[in-house]
N, C-alpha and C positions, 0 to 999 in steps of 0.2 A: 407415334410409332404404330404401324399397322402390322398385323400378324399375317401368316401365310394365306389366310382366307381373304385378305384385303379389308378386314374389319378392324376397327380400332377399339381396344379394350379401354374401359373407363373405370376409375376407382372413385368411390365416394367415401370420405372419412365419416365415421360415426355410424355407419350401418352395422348393426349387430344382429346376431341370432342367439336365441336362448338355448342353453345347454344345461342339462341336469346332471349333477355328479353325486353319486352316492359314496359316502365315506363312513368309516367306522366312528363310533362315539368318542374314542380316545383321540383320533385324528381331529375330529370336529372340535373337541375340547381344546386341543392345542391351537387350532385355528382361532377360536374365540379368544384364547389367551393372548395371542399375538395382536389381534385386533384391539383388545382391551388395553394392551400395553402401548398402543399407538404405532406399531410397525406398519399396519394397514388400516385404511379407513373403514373397511367392512370385509365380510367374507368374500364377496365378489372381487374386490380389489386384490386379495391374496391369490385367488384362483386365476384371475387374468395375468398377474405377475408370474405365477408358476407356469402357465401355458406359454407365455412369451419366452421365459427362460428355457423351456424345453425346445421350443421352436428355434431359438438362437443356437442351442447346443447341436441341433440336427440340421442347421441351415444348409450345409454343403450337400447333404443327402437330398434335401428337398429340391435344391437347385439342379442337381444332377438328374433327379427323377423327372422334374418338369421339362428339362431339355430333352431327355431321352424320349419321353412320351408326348412331346409337343403339346403341352398343356398351356392354357391361358391362366395367368394368376391375377386375381382381383375380380373386378366386375366386368362381365361381358354382356352387353345389352344388344339385343337384336330387334331393330325397328322393322316396321313393315317394309320400308324402302330397302333396308339391308337385304331382307329375304327375297324381295322382288328382283333385286340385282343378281342374286345368286341363281335364281331360277332362270332369269333372262340369259345368263351366261352358260346355262346348261350344266350347272354344277349342283352338288349337294354337300351340305355341311356335316362334318363330324364334330359336334360340339364337345369339347373337352376342357373343363374349367375347374380350377381350384379356387374356390371363393363363391361368387354369386353369378349365376347365369340367369338372365331375365329376358323374357319375350314380351314385346309391347302388347298392350291391351287391344290394339286395333288389328292384330294379326289373326287371320282366320285359320281354322283347322286345316282347310285345304292348302293354303299357302305354306303352313308349317310342314305338312306332309310332303309337299313338293320340294321344299328347300332343305329339310333336315333329315339326314340319314340316321344319325344316332346322337344320343345325349348321355354324356358321362360327367357328372358333377360331384366333386368332393367339396361339400359345403351346402349351398342352398340353390334350388331351382324354382324360379317364379315365372308362372305363365298363366294366362287365362284358363279357367277350368276346362273349357271345350278343347283348347289346344293341348292341354296336359292329357286329357282323355285320348285325343287323336294320336298323340305320340307315345302313349303308355307302353306299347311293345318295343319302343326304340330307346327307352330310358333305362340306363344301366347303373 
């Protein structure tokens, strides 16, 4: 399935990002108690389960917001060829991703500037350091 930009979003299972959560000592003690009692294999397992439960609870809101804001959900990878096609077509991308947006290592800063108008990522944005610097004023 291609999106309105003619690019195909790809998802990869198992890709994760680290997130730090500060909790009070009483909550932490209760988490450790549930782990000790075998409800969860470790603290991270409980946190992942809690996050998934909250996302499931708000799934309709997420779906509606994604549709309204025309966001790509999952992994959106931009190869050099993808960006060259965009430039050749005289277009510019407004990258809007919930998940992971990735620009290939062989993309030059000049190509990224020519092809990408703006970048909005709720999640993680991976790009070569030079490309990231070139796009810094376009990343929201």
